[in-house]
C-alpha positions in Angstrom: -14.2 25.0 -63.5 -16.1 21.9 -62.4 -13.3 20.9 -60.1 -13.4 24.4 -58.4 -17.2 24.1 -57.9 -16.9 20.7 -56.4 -14.2 21.9 -54.0 -16.2 24.9 -53.0 -19.3 22.7 -52.4 -17.2 20.3 -50.4 -15.8 23.1 -48.4 -19.2 24.6 -47.8 -20.6 21.2 -46.7 -17.6 20.6 -44.4 -18.0 24.1 -42.8 -21.7 23.5 -42.3 -21.0 20.1 -40.8 -18.4 21.6 -38.4 -20.9 24.3 -37.4 -23.7 21.9 -36.7 -21.3 19.6 -34.8 -20.2 22.6 -32.7 -23.7 23.7 -32.0 -25.0 20.3 -31.1 -22.0 19.4 -28.9 -22.2 22.8 -27.1 -25.9 22.7 -26.6 -26.4 19.1 -25.8 -23.2 18.1 -24.0 -23.9 16.5 -20.6 -22.0 18.1 -17.6 -18.7 16.5 -16.7 -18.3 14.2 -13.8 -15.0 14.7 -12.0 -12.5 11.9 -12.1 -11.7 12.6 -8.5 -13.9 13.3 -5.4 -12.5 14.4 -2.1 -8.9 13.8 -3.3 -9.6 10.2 -4.3 -9.7 9.0 -7.9 -13.0 7.4 -9.0 -14.3 6.3 -12.3 -17.0 8.8 -13.4 -19.4 6.0 -14.4 -19.5 4.9 -10.7 -20.1 8.4 -9.3 -22.5 9.6 -12.0 -25.7 7.9 -10.7 -25.0 9.3 -7.2 -24.5 12.9 -8.6 -27.5 13.0 -10.9 -29.2 15.2 -11.8 -25.9 16.7 -12.9 -25.0 20.4 -12.9 -21.9 22.3 -11.7 -19.9 20.1 -9.3 -18.1 21.6 -6.4 -16.3 20.3 -3.3 -15.5 21.4 0.3 -12.7 19.0 1.5 -11.1 19.1 5.0 -9.1 15.9 4.6 -5.3 16.2 4.5 -3.9 12.9 3.1 -0.4 13.8 4.3 -1.7 14.1 7.9 -4.9 12.0 8.0 -7.3 13.0 10.8 -11.1 12.5 11.0 -12.5 14.9 8.5 -15.6 15.6 6.3 -15.8 16.3 2.6 -19.0 17.5 0.8 -19.5 17.3 -2.9 -22.1 19.6 -4.2 -24.1 19.8 -7.4 -25.4 23.3 -8.2 -24.5 24.4 -4.7 -26.5 21.6 -2.9 -25.0 18.6 -1.1 -24.9 15.6 -3.4 -22.4 13.4 -1.5 -21.2 13.7 2.1 -18.1 11.8 3.1 -16.7 11.3 6.5 -13.2 9.9 6.8 -12.7 8.6 10.4 -9.3 7.2 11.6 -9.4 5.1 14.8 -8.1 2.0 16.5 -10.2 -1.0 17.3 -13.3 -2.4 15.7 -16.5 -0.4 15.1 -20.0 -1.8 15.0 -21.1 -0.4 11.6 -24.6 -1.9 11.8 -25.2 -0.1 15.1 -23.9 3.2 13.6 -26.0 2.7 10.5 -29.1 2.1 12.6 -28.7 4.5 15.5 -26.4 7.4 14.6 -28.1 10.7 14.0 -25.2 11.7 11.7 -25.0 8.4 9.7 -28.4 6.8 10.1 -29.2 4.7 7.1 -32.6 3.3 5.9 -32.8 -0.5 5.7 -29.1 -1.1 6.3 -27.6 -4.5 5.6 -24.1 -5.9 6.0 -22.4 -6.7 2.8 -19.0 -8.1 1.7 -17.1 -5.5 -0.2 -13.7 -7.1 0.7 -13.0 -4.9 3.7 -13.1 -5.6 7.5 -16.8 -4.6 7.5 -19.3 -2.8 5.3 -23.0 -1.8 5.5 -25.1 -0.4 2.7 -28.4 1.4 3.0 -30.8 3.1 0.7 -29.0 6.5 0.9 -25.4 5.6 1.7 -22.8 3.2 3.0 -20.2 2.6 5.7 -17.0 0.6 5.4 -14.0 -0.1 7.7 -10.6 -1.3 6.5 -7.1 -1.5 7.9 -5.3 1.9 7.5 -2.4 2.6 9.8 -2.0 6.3 10.4 -1.0 8.5 13.4 -4.7 8.5 14.4 -5.1 4.7 14.5 -5.0 1.5 12.6 -8.3 1.7 10.8 -10.3 3.9 8.5 -14.1 4.0 8.6 -15.5 5.8 5.6 -19.1 7.0 5.6 -20.7 8.1 2.3 -24.2 9.6 2.2 -26.3 10.6 -0.8 -28.5 13.2 0.8 -30.6 13.9 -2.3 -31.8 10.3 -2.3 -35.2 9.7 -0.7 -34.8 7.3 2.2 -37.5 5.0 1.0 -36.0 4.6 -2.5 -34.0 1.5 -3.0 -33.0 2.1 -6.6 -29.5 3.4 -5.8 -28.4 0.6 -3.5 -26.5 -1.4 -6.2 -24.8 1.9 -7.5 -23.9 2.9 -3.9 -22.4 -0.6 -3.3 -20.2 -0.4 -6.5 -19.2 3.1 -5.7 -18.2 2.3 -2.1 -16.1 -0.7 -3.0 -14.1 1.2 -5.7 -13.9 4.5 -3.7 -12.8 2.8 -0.5 -10.1 0.8 -2.3 -8.8 4.0 -4.0 -9.0 6.0 -0.7 -6.8 3.4 1.0 -4.2 3.8 -1.8 -4.5 7.6 -1.9 -3.9 7.7 1.9 -0.9 5.4 1.6 -2.2 2.9 4.1 -2.5 -0.1 2.0 -2.9 -1.7 -1.4 -6.3 -1.9 -3.2 -8.3 -5.1 -2.9 -10.1 -6.8 -5.8 
């Protein structure tokens, strides 16, 4: 009889533990960060700081990797733009600093050139630009612009996260587009 009581008690405790675990994991689970943004694989830890505060993540992507042409992609959180991408395919060099400072589409606050291992890269408070070799029917280079529109222009806190994201994302985009191997 003692054995049956111990088993019943253990079963009750186990069931209570499962119930509590289920409730706490359902109620307190943070939203998922996608492992891919705009068709490009990216480690969720790199995109999370740019997508916070998290909610329901959506995407509007006009890039066709099989036939790359200049195209936008917007990642939303709860229906509001959280990341804006612009994939531009072209030939010849581009003055990224000039684009970062003067473009009404891509103007960045406090832009500075940085070495991400590509032809050129510029990081600002609310986004980044990078150009790398990428031979397609549209040209021999890809310039990727990434904006984080929910970031206040005067806030510099995200610059390191933007830089890490851009380096990894650009490397993975080059591979996804089939126009080169990733760089360290």
